[in-house]
N, C-alpha and C positions, 0 to 999 in steps of 0.2 A: 721074361726076364732076358736081360742081354747081356751078353758076355763078350770081351774083348780077347781074341787068342794071343797069345806070347808070342814073339819073334821066331822061335825055335819053331813053334807049331806052323806058321804063315810060310815059312821055308820050306817044309815038307811040301805044301800043297803048290808053290810055287814053281813055275819054270820059266828057262828063260834069264835066269839069274848073271850076273857078270863076275859077284863075288858074295857067295852068299854069307861066309864071314864077316866080308867088309858092309852088308848091305842088311844085314840082321840086327834089329835094336829091341828095346825091350817088350815091345808090345805091337811092332810095326816090321817092313819090310821098305830099304830105302828104292826108289823106282828109278830107271833110267831113262834118258830119252833115246829114242828110234829113230824118232822123224818129228819135222815140225813143218809146216804145210801155213800158207796164207790164205785167208779168205778172200776171194775175186768176187763172188755175190752171195749176198743173202738169201736164206731159205724162206718157206712159208709155213706157217700150223695154223690149224683149225681145231675145234673141238672134236671131232670123232677120228680126225686123221686121214680122211681121204682125200684132202687135198693138201696132206703134208709133203712140203719137197725140203731136202736138205742142202743148204750150203754148197755151191762151188769153191771147191778147195786147189789148190796147185802148191806141191809140194816143193820143199826148199830144198837146195843140194849146199851141203858144207863144204864149207873151202878149208883147205890146209893151208897153215902157215908156212910150211917148210913141205918140199914136195916128198922129203923122206919121212915125216909122220905119218905114222898109222890111223889118227884121226884127225878129223877137220872140223872147223867151229860154225855154228850159224850165227850170224852178225847181223841182230834183230833192232829195227827201227822202233822207235814207238809204234803202238797197235796191239791188234790181237791176232793171234797166231792159236793153231791147234798143236798141241803136245798128243806123240804118240808113245807109247813106252816099248821097251825091250819084255817085259818081266808079262808071264800069264798068271791068273788065277781062275782056273775052272768053276764052275758053280756047283751048288751042293746044295740040298735041299734044308732052309734055316738058317742060311746063311749069307752076309751081304758085305761087301768092300767098300771100304771108306777111303776113299783117295784126298789127302788133304796138301797142299805145297810145303815142299821140304824148308825149314827153315833159312838156308841159302840165301833158297828163291827169294824170301820175303828180305831179306838184309840185303840184297841184289836190287831193291826198290821193283819186283816184280811180284805178282801174284796170279792165284787162280783158285777157283771157286772149290770149295768140298764137293763133292761128285760120290754119290752113292748107286752103285750097278750092282746086278747078282753076279757078274763074273767079269773079271779084265781080260781082256782078248785084244787082238789088232782093231777090230772094230771100235772101240771106246777112245776117245780123242776126248781133251781136255782143253779149256779157253785157255790161254795165256794171255795175260795183262801186261804188256810192257810199257814202262812210262818213259815220259821224254827223253830220258838218259839213253835209252837202248839198252841191250842186253848181249852179249857175247855167249855163246851156250856150246860147248865141247861135247862132239859124239859121246853117248855112254855117259854124260853126268848126270848126275843125283839130284834130280827137279822136283822129284815129290816123295809121299809116304802113304804106303799103304796100310790100311788095319783092316784084322779080319774078324768081325762078329758073329754071334750063332744068335739068332733071335727066337724068340718062343718058347 
C-alpha cells in the first residue's frame, strides 16, 4: 500500500523552506530554485555502472535587474538546464520523494519530468526543459512540488 503524506507532515520533515506557510499544499510542498546550471558536455551510461560518467555542468549566475534588489534572475534561452532546490528531505525507510513540475512552470511553457528519489538533498538535480520562447526565473521562485509517499 502507498500513502501520500499531507503537506503539514512533509513540512515537518523538510529543511531549507523559504516560507513553510506559503510553500505547504494539501499533499505537497512547493520547491524553490537554489541554482541553475547548463550542460556543457554529456555523460555516459552503461549497464553495470563501471563506465558511468556524469555530464559536465556549469553553474549560471543570476542577474539583478536593479542593484538594490536582493534577488537576481536567470534568463534562460531554449534548451535543457539543471535545477537545484533550496529544500531538503532526508531519507527514511519505506519513504520516497516524488518531484513534479509546478503548474506555474508548465503555464510558462517549460517542464521537467517526474523524478522519484529516496531523499532530496543538494545532489539531486532535475532537468528543466525550456521552450523556444525562453524563461526568466527569479531566485527562490517556486518551480516544482515535492510529494512524500510511504510505500510498503
